[in-house]
N, C-alpha and C positions, 0 to 999 in steps of 0.2 A: 307346341308341345309334340313329343314323339311319342309312338306307340309303347316303346320300352318303358319311358317315365311313367306313363299313365299305367302300365300293367302293374309297376312297383307300387306306385300309390294306391293301385285296387286291391292288391294283396295285403296291403298294412290296414284297410278299414272294411273290407267285405270278405265274410267269413269264406273258408275255402269250401266249403260245401256247396257254395253257389259259384262253380267254376265257370271258366269261359273256354269254348274251344280254340278261339284264336285270340292272339294278343294283337288283335287289329281293332282299332278304335275308330268307330264311324264317325265321319263329319257331315256327310250328306249321301241320299240315295235317291235314286231316280230310276223308275221302273225296273228293269233287271241288274241294275248296276249298283255299286256301293263304292264310295270314295273314302278313304281314311284321312287321318288328321295329317299325315305326312304327303298327301296328294296321290297316293297309290290308287289305283283304279282295279276292281273286283268284279268278276261275273258272278251274281249271286244264284247258286243252284239250290240255295236252302230256304230263302224268303221267309226268314224268323220260324222255320219250321211250319211251313205250309199256311202261314199267316197272309202274307200279302199276295193273295191270288191275283188281285188286280194290279199288282206293281206297287213298288214304293211310290209313295206321295203321288198317286194318281190325282189330276188335277180336279175332277167332280168330288173326289172324296175330301181332299183338303177344303176345297170351298165349301162343302157342307159342313164339314167340322168347325171352320172359322165363322160361318154364318151363325150356326148355333151357340157358339162360345159368346157372340157379340149379345145374344138375348140373355142366356142364363147357361150355367153350368151345372147345375146340381140343385134339385129339390127333394129328391126320393121319390121315386115312382110309387113306393107303400105311402107317401103322405099326400104329395101334390102331383099327381101325374100330368102327362103332356100327350099331345096328339101323335108325336112321332113314334112313342113305344106301342100305341094303339094301332097306327098304322104298319109299323114293322111286323107287329103280331098277327095283323091282318093277312100281311103278304106271306109271311112263314108258314101259316097254317094252309095257305093254298098251294103253295110249292111242294110240301111237305108229302112223301109217297103215300099213296092210297087215298080212297074215297071217304074215308070215315070224317064225320065231324070231329074238328081239333080244337085244341086250345094250347096257349103258351104260356111260359113264364120266362121272366129274365134274370140273369145272374150275372157274375163278372168272369168267372174262368171255367175251363173245361170241366175241373175237376167237382167245382160246385155243381154243374150242370148233372154230372154222373152222381153224385150225392143226392141231388133232389129227385133224379130218377128213381133211386132204392127207397128215398122215402114214400114218394108217391106210390110205388108198387106195393109197399107194404100197407100204408093207409088203405089202398083198394083192396088188396086180397086178406088183410089180417093175418098174414103168415111172415115169417122170418127169415128163410133162407134165401140166397142169391147163389147162382152158378154162374162163373166167368170160364175164361179159357187160358191154357198155359200159353205163355209168350205174350198175352194181351197187356195192353197199358191202359190205364184209366185215370191216373192222376198221382199226386204225391200227399194228399190229405190222408189222415190214418184210415178212413174207410177205403179210400180208392185204392190206397197201398194195398190195402188187403185183397182187393180185387184184382190187382195187377199181377200177372203170372210170371215175373222175374224177380229174382232176389237183388242182385247187385247191378246197378247201384241204387235201385228205387228203395228197397225194403230193408238192405243190411244197416243193421244197427238201432234200428226205429221201432222194434216190436215192444210188447205185444199189440196185435191186431184184434179188431172185432171178430168174433165168433160167427158162426153160421154162414160162413163164406167158403165155396167149394170149386174147385177147379177141374176141368176136363181137358182131354188133348185135343187141339185144334187141328183140323185135317188140313195135312201138307203132304200129297202124294210123294213128291220127291225125295221126301223125309221118312217114307214107308208108313204114313199115318193116313189110312182110307177114311172116306166119310163112315163107311161101315165101321170102323175102329172107334171114331169118336161117338158115334149114336150108341154103340155098344158100352162104351165108357159111361154115357151119362145113364143109360138102365143100370150100370152097377152101381152108380151114384145113389140111385133111387133104392136099391137093394140094400146098400150097405152103410150109407151115411146119413141119407135125408129122404123121407118120403115125399114123393112129387106134391102131395097135399100140404106140404109144409113149405114149399118153394114159392117164393114171391115173384122173383123174375128170374130171368137168363139174360145176361148181357153180352154182345158179341161187337167186335169191330169187324165190319164187312171186308175190309182189308187191314189185316193187322198193320200198325204203324212201327212203334218201337220192335214190335216182334219181328220185323225183316220184310214188309211188304208183300205178304203171303194174301192171297184172296180166298175168302171162305167160297168154296164151290157152290153155284145155284142150287144144287141137289141137297147140299146141306142147310142152307138157309131156308129153303122149301120145308125141309123135314123138321127144323126147328119151330117153324110156323106152325106145322101140324100138331107136334109134341106139346108146344105151349097151348093151343087150343083145346087139346085133349086134357089137359091137366087143369087149365085156368090158370095159367102161369103167364105173366107180364112178359113180354119179349122187348128187350131194350136194344136199339141199334145204337152204338157209339159211332158217330160220323162225324167227330171232332176234326179229325185229319181228313177225311174223305170227302167232306162237303164241299158245296158251293162252287160246283163245275170242276172240282180237282180230277175227278177220274172220268171225265167225260161225259158224265150225267150231273143234274143238279145234286143228287144224292145217289151214292152208289148202290143202295138197296133197289134203286129202279131196276139195275140189269136183272134181277131175280123176280121182279114184279112181286115182291112179299113187301106187305105193310106191316111195319113194326107198331107195336102199342105206344112205344114212347121212343123219342130220337134225340140225342144230345146234339147240340150245333155250337160250334165256337171256331177258334182259328181264323179261317177264311172270311168271317161272318161280316168284318168291319173294318178291313183294310188295314189293321193294325191297332186299332183302339180296343180297349178290354171290354168284352161284351160275350156273353153266352146264353145259350137258350135252351129250354126243354120244350119240344112240341109233341103233342100226343092225343090220343083219343079223348074227347071231351069227357067221358063217362070216367075215366081213369084220372086224367088231370083233376077233376073236381072233387075227388076223395079227400085230400087234407081240408081241414076247416080254415076259415079265414084267419091270416096271420101265421099259418102253419108253414108258409114258403115264403122266400124273398131274401132280402139284404140290403144293407144301407146303399150300395154303389150298384146294386143290380138294375140294369136297364139304364145306365147312364144316357142323360140326353144327348151329349156328345156323340157317344157310341152309336146311340139309334140313328142318329142323322147321317154318321158315316155308313151305316149297314143300309140304310135304304139307298145312299149314292151307289154302294157297291151293287145292290141288285140292279140298279139302272144301269151300270157299266157292263155287268155279266149278259144283260138282254142286248144292250146296243152294240156291243162290240163282238157279239156272239162267241162268248168266251168259251161256252161250253164244247163247240165244235172246235174252236183253236185249241182246248187241251188235248182232243185227239189228234190234231195236226202235230202238235209239239210232241206228243208221246210218240207218234209214228218216227218222227226225225230222231228221237233220242234211239228208239228201237233200232232204226237202221244204222246208226252210227257206231252204236255199242255192240250189235250183234258183229259188224267187221272187226271189232277190237276182239272180241270173243273168239272169233274165228282165228286171230293170230294169236291167241292165249288160251287154246281149248282146255288145258290143265290147270289154269289158274281161274278161268271165270266159269261158273258151273251152269249160269242162267242168266239171261236178260229177262226181265217181267215188266210189265207196265199195265195200268188201266189208265187210260187217259195220260194226264202229265203226272201222275204218280207211279215213279219210275225205279227200277233198283237192278244192281247187279250182284250176285251173290259170289264171294271169292273163296276159293279152296284150294287145296294142296295134293299135287300129283293126280289131278282128274278126280279125285275120291270126294263125293260130296260129305261124306261121313269126316272129313278133315278140314273143319273150317279154318280159313285164313285169316285170323284177326291181327297177325302181324303185319301183312300186306295192307289190310284195311285201315291200321292205324297209321302206317306210313303215308298212305295216299292222303289222309286227313292232315297230318303233320306237315306234309310240303304242299298243300293246296296253295297256301297264299302266295308262295313264291310263283306260283304259275298264274296269277290273279284269280283265283276260284274261291268260291265258299263252298264247301261240301260237308256232307252230313254223312253219319254212320248210323248203322241200327242193326238189329239182329239178335238172336236169342244168344249168339255165340259171339256177337259184335263184329260179323264178317260179312256184312252188307252196307254196301254205298249205295244211299237212297238220293235220289235227285226230285227237287220239288221247284222248278222252275215259275216264275210268273207266267201267267196265262196270257199276258199282255207282251211277254218277250218277242223280239222280232226273231224271223229266221237267221238273220246274220249274226246275232248276237249269241243265238243257240249254237249254232256252227261254230263260231269261234270260241265259246267254252268248251265245246266237245272236243275241237281240235286240242285246245289246251290240255284238257283231260287226258286223251291218247298219248300228248306228249308227256306228261307227268307218269301216266301208267307204264310207258314204256322205258322210262327213265329208272324206274324201280324194279324191272324185270329183267 
């Protein structure tokens, strides 16, 4: 079967809203590489959108999943639970940022984790409002679309959305939004739209994912913690894309030494198996009544087994440090490319192996170069690469390599990217 044939079949039976970036159909994948049905090889700099931090088909993760399937695949953790879910909750509550006593719940997707955070925060506070940030991404369900701070493609055509959701500017110094500006906007919200005594939660990605890989300044995260403490607001850290070693810490909030009240976990948690979690302070997590949280597939035994293996791999292979090494290698090579094209590349930024370049026109950061970004994505497969774009204006190339990738594969992929970039400029 050819890629083109499969793409034709796909467009006939799968709705256009669930599009695909590449007409490249995967036959197998190993660590940082993918092979399609025609035998073509690709270096994967997307890892399924930060899901396969431990690489594709890591032997330890595969073995754990196979072993669990041999025993049973599903009983529902809310009906007949199992030890792997308990053990995973023990481990996640132990590694989550901060010293407070914590508890966890398991669901299936990142959006579910976010929704459950809102439910828990509202149950705990008895309040209605939730504040999110411009450019943030929190999911594709109705509530999480409301929280997401970008219309196209996530919210266009899908309203109305739930009320009592408010947005504030995310601090991005290079785009003229300071920490002071963002904090002032929050105070303005409290004066104009909702009293802080009515706010259940503030949710923030410590590094915006879809928004462009902008890091929230430490100063801002500390100020949010203080603001939430002052007004009894629940602080939610959405670490769905930043978690499990991706940024050179187990969780990115560790950089600010700030303990969130609730934290969302997904993507890299289980090596590609559908699983997500909410971990938070016990007193807050226990606010909902029994039966108020959960889902049929939440905490799948196969996914829990895989997640336990992922945690072992992260520790045994020192992947947190490896994320920093990979990030440094990307930064070095991409900075050389920036120096060759200073009017096209505004910035090279990374926290660990969460890496991005921002593309502009004529050296002007206020002129996003979305056309070049899309051209890079459109032509990546011809150069044997899988790349992803993001950004408020669609002008950021993001790199999310497997933390298990070798230097040789990373350097090969970066050489291919430089070749691709130069061919288009």
